[in-house]
C-alpha positions as CSV (number, residue, x, y, z in Angstrom):
1,M,-12.4,-29.6,-9.9
2,T,-9.7,-29.6,-12.6
3,Q,-6.0,-29.3,-11.9
4,S,-5.1,-25.8,-10.6
5,D,-2.1,-23.9,-9.3
6,V,-3.8,-22.8,-6.1
7,F,-5.7,-24.6,-3.4
8,H,-9.3,-23.2,-3.6
9,L,-9.9,-21.1,-6.7
10,G,-9.5,-23.8,-9.3
11,L,-7.3,-21.6,-11.5
12,T,-3.9,-21.7,-13.1
13,K,-1.7,-18.8,-13.9
14,A,-2.3,-19.5,-17.6
15,D,-6.0,-19.1,-17.1
16,L,-5.5,-15.4,-16.1
17,Q,-3.6,-14.6,-19.3
18,G,-1.4,-12.2,-17.5
19,A,-4.1,-10.3,-15.7
20,T,-2.8,-8.1,-12.9
21,L,-6.1,-6.5,-11.9
22,A,-9.0,-8.3,-10.2
23,I,-12.5,-7.0,-9.4
24,V,-13.6,-8.8,-6.3
25,P,-17.3,-8.7,-5.4
26,G,-18.5,-10.8,-2.5
27,D,-21.5,-12.4,-4.3
28,P,-20.8,-15.1,-6.9
29,E,-23.9,-14.1,-8.8
30,R,-22.4,-10.6,-9.5
31,V,-19.3,-12.0,-11.2
32,K,-21.0,-12.8,-14.6
33,K,-22.7,-9.4,-14.5
34,I,-19.4,-7.5,-14.0
35,A,-17.6,-9.6,-16.7
36,G,-20.5,-8.9,-19.1
37,L,-19.7,-5.2,-19.0
38,M,-16.3,-5.9,-20.6
39,D,-15.3,-7.7,-23.8
40,D,-14.9,-11.4,-24.4
41,P,-16.2,-12.6,-21.0
42,R,-15.7,-16.3,-20.2
43,H,-16.2,-18.4,-17.2
44,L,-13.1,-19.8,-15.6
45,A,-14.1,-21.8,-12.5
46,S,-16.6,-22.2,-9.7
47,H,-15.7,-23.8,-6.4
48,R,-17.5,-23.1,-3.1
49,E,-18.0,-19.4,-2.8
50,F,-15.4,-18.6,-5.5
51,T,-16.6,-18.0,-9.0
52,S,-14.2,-16.5,-11.5
53,W,-14.5,-15.1,-15.0
54,L,-12.0,-13.5,-17.3
55,A,-12.7,-10.6,-19.6
56,K,-10.9,-7.9,-21.6
57,L,-11.0,-4.2,-21.0
58,D,-9.5,-2.1,-23.7
59,G,-7.8,-5.3,-24.9
60,K,-6.2,-6.1,-21.5
61,P,-7.2,-9.1,-19.3
62,V,-9.2,-8.5,-16.1
63,V,-10.2,-11.3,-13.7
64,V,-13.4,-11.1,-11.8
65,C,-13.6,-13.3,-8.7
66,S,-16.1,-13.6,-5.9
67,T,-14.8,-13.7,-2.4
68,G,-17.8,-14.9,-0.5
69,I,-18.9,-13.1,2.7
70,G,-16.4,-12.0,5.3
71,G,-12.7,-11.8,6.0
72,P,-11.6,-15.4,6.0
73,S,-12.9,-16.3,2.5
74,T,-11.8,-12.9,1.2
75,S,-8.2,-13.6,2.5
76,I,-8.2,-16.9,0.5
77,A,-9.3,-15.2,-2.7
78,V,-6.8,-12.4,-2.4
79,E,-3.9,-14.6,-1.4
80,E,-4.5,-17.1,-4.3
81,L,-5.1,-14.4,-6.9
82,A,-1.8,-12.7,-5.8
83,Q,0.0,-16.0,-6.2
84,L,-1.4,-16.1,-9.8
85,G,0.0,-12.6,-10.6
86,V,-2.8,-10.1,-9.5
87,R,-1.4,-7.0,-8.0
88,T,-4.4,-4.6,-7.9
89,F,-7.8,-5.5,-6.2
90,L,-11.0,-3.5,-6.6
91,R,-13.8,-4.6,-4.2
92,V,-17.3,-3.8,-5.2
93,G,-20.3,-4.4,-3.0
94,T,-23.4,-3.1,-1.3
95,T,-23.6,-1.5,2.1
96,G,-25.6,0.0,4.9
97,A,-24.9,3.7,5.6
98,I,-24.9,4.9,9.2
99,Q,-24.7,8.7,8.6
100,P,-28.1,10.4,8.2
101,H,-27.0,12.6,5.3
102,I,-26.2,9.6,3.1
103,N,-29.1,8.5,0.8
104,V,-30.0,5.1,-0.6
105,G,-28.5,4.9,-4.1
106,D,-25.5,6.9,-3.2
107,V,-22.0,5.5,-3.6
108,L,-19.3,5.2,-0.9
109,V,-15.6,5.0,-1.7
110,T,-13.6,3.7,1.3
111,T,-10.3,5.4,2.2
112,A,-9.7,3.1,5.2
113,S,-11.5,0.6,7.4
114,V,-12.1,0.1,11.1
115,R,-10.7,-3.3,11.8
116,L,-13.7,-5.1,13.5
117,D,-12.5,-8.4,11.9
118,G,-10.2,-11.1,13.0
119,A,-8.7,-12.2,9.7
120,S,-6.7,-9.1,9.2
121,L,-4.8,-9.8,12.5
122,H,-3.3,-12.8,10.7
123,F,-1.5,-10.4,8.3
124,A,-0.6,-7.4,10.5
125,P,-0.9,-6.2,14.1
126,M,-3.9,-4.2,15.1
127,E,-1.8,-1.0,15.1
128,F,-1.3,-1.3,11.3
129,P,-4.0,0.7,9.4
130,A,-6.4,-0.9,7.0
131,V,-5.9,1.8,4.4
132,A,-6.8,1.8,0.7
133,D,-4.3,2.5,-2.0
134,F,-4.4,6.2,-3.0
135,T,-4.3,5.6,-6.8
136,C,-7.2,3.0,-6.6
137,T,-9.2,5.4,-4.4
138,T,-8.6,8.3,-6.9
139,A,-9.7,6.1,-9.8
140,L,-12.9,5.0,-8.0
141,V,-13.8,8.6,-7.1
142,A,-13.2,9.7,-10.7
143,A,-15.2,6.8,-12.1
144,A,-18.1,7.5,-9.7
145,E,-18.2,11.1,-10.7
146,A,-18.0,10.2,-14.4
147,C,-21.0,7.9,-13.9
148,G,-22.9,10.7,-12.3
149,A,-23.1,9.1,-8.9
150,K,-23.5,11.0,-5.6
151,T,-20.3,10.0,-3.9
152,H,-19.2,10.0,-0.3
153,I,-15.5,9.3,0.5
154,G,-14.4,8.2,4.0
155,I,-14.0,5.5,6.6
156,T,-15.9,2.1,6.7
157,A,-16.5,-0.1,9.7
158,S,-15.7,-3.6,8.6
159,S,-17.2,-6.3,10.9
160,D,-16.7,-10.1,11.0
161,T,-20.5,-10.5,11.7
162,F,-23.6,-9.0,10.1
163,Y,-25.6,-8.9,13.3
164,P,-23.9,-8.2,16.6
165,G,-20.7,-6.6,15.2
166,Q,-22.9,-4.1,13.4
167,E,-25.1,-3.6,16.5
168,R,-28.3,-5.1,15.0
169,Y,-30.9,-6.0,17.6
170,D,-33.4,-7.5,15.0
171,T,-32.1,-11.0,15.8
172,F,-33.2,-14.3,17.3
173,S,-31.9,-13.4,20.8
174,G,-32.1,-9.6,20.5
175,R,-28.9,-9.5,22.4
176,V,-25.6,-7.7,21.5
177,V,-22.5,-8.3,23.6
178,N,-21.3,-5.4,25.8
179,R,-18.4,-4.7,23.5
180,F,-20.7,-3.6,20.6
181,Q,-23.5,-2.0,22.6
182,G,-23.5,1.7,21.6
183,S,-20.8,1.1,19.0
184,M,-22.8,2.4,16.0
185,Q,-23.4,5.7,17.7
186,E,-19.7,5.9,18.5
187,W,-18.7,5.2,14.9
188,Q,-21.2,7.8,13.8
189,Q,-19.7,10.4,16.1
190,M,-16.2,9.6,14.6
191,G,-17.5,10.2,11.1
192,V,-17.6,6.5,9.9
193,L,-19.8,6.2,6.9
194,N,-21.0,2.6,6.8
195,Y,-20.7,-1.0,7.7
196,E,-19.6,-3.9,5.6
197,M,-17.7,-7.2,6.1
198,E,-14.7,-7.6,3.9
199,S,-12.7,-4.3,3.4
200,A,-10.6,-4.5,6.6
201,T,-9.2,-7.8,5.6
202,L,-8.7,-6.8,2.0
203,L,-7.1,-3.4,2.7
204,T,-4.8,-4.8,5.5
205,M,-3.6,-7.7,3.4
206,C,-2.8,-5.5,0.4
207,A,-1.3,-2.5,2.3
208,S,1.0,-4.8,4.3
209,Q,2.2,-6.8,1.2
210,G,2.8,-4.2,-1.4
211,L,-0.4,-4.8,-3.3
212,R,-3.0,-2.2,-4.3
213,A,-6.6,-2.2,-3.2
214,G,-9.7,0.0,-3.4
215,M,-13.3,-0.3,-2.3
216,V,-16.6,1.0,-3.6
217,A,-20.1,0.2,-2.4
218,G,-23.6,1.1,-3.3
219,V,-25.8,2.2,-0.4
220,I,-28.9,-0.1,-0.2
221,V,-30.2,1.0,3.2
222,N,-29.6,3.8,5.6
223,R,-29.7,2.3,9.1
224,T,-30.6,5.6,10.8
225,Q,-34.0,5.1,9.0
226,K,-34.6,1.3,8.6
227,E,-32.9,-2.1,8.5
228,I,-34.3,-3.9,5.5
229,P,-33.5,-2.6,1.9
230,D,-36.1,-2.3,-0.9
231,A,-35.5,-5.0,-3.5
232,V,-35.9,-2.8,-6.6
233,T,-33.6,-0.1,-5.2
234,M,-31.1,-2.7,-4.2
235,K,-30.9,-4.1,-7.8
236,Q,-30.4,-0.6,-9.3
237,T,-27.8,0.4,-6.7
238,E,-25.8,-2.8,-7.3
239,S,-25.9,-2.1,-11.1
240,D,-24.6,1.4,-10.6
241,A,-21.7,0.3,-8.3
242,V,-20.7,-2.4,-10.9
243,K,-20.5,0.2,-13.7
244,I,-18.3,2.4,-11.5
245,V,-15.8,-0.4,-10.6
246,V,-15.4,-1.4,-14.3
247,E,-14.8,2.3,-15.2
248,A,-12.2,2.5,-12.4
249,A,-10.5,-0.6,-13.6
250,R,-10.2,0.9,-17.0
251,R,-8.4,3.9,-15.5
252,L,-6.0,1.7,-13.6
253,L,-4.9,-0.6,-16.5
């Protein structure tokens, strides 16, 4: 890795060309796709789970950087991008819905997250809410509507683990610890829309440090119906969510 100003991302402040907004997917393979929807995309660095590209949106620089899966790696990406001058973070991903009225292909905009993670506790006590920035949320909702997506707005359960923390029994052991047994039904009763694995850390970090963050996800499966998504639907839903986050970024610049 070449000389950089931060520990993990392999980036310098000069690389970002003054970018103050970052789009942060989890998957490194999504980064190039997102940057390709903007002008002058170019690869900056790749190190471990962190792949970054820079592009222009209406002439203004936007950095796209993957966070990897889960809170710990997300916290590294957000921290180091903030050190380099980023002040607004838009997370885009895919998700499993847990409310029966939500359809595969719909889009969810997160207003706040249930903190089922551990990383966010390193930034704020549990009593502190993992809440999205209002301006970012408004931009994401407007972008989703402009793109013609059926949009649901509400609370996300954000878990450290994909299997037990999201009460999945289709596992090697088939066992879920007592804490999480019955938890999905409880979240459903409280109106929680979906599960994912990064937003609690992202939103807590940003809300507690004067940064802005928003979250949008495409629904690839409804867990009240089945557990495994269809590959074709997954690809289309991902594409739709990516277009929405770029349009939201345009509105925030």
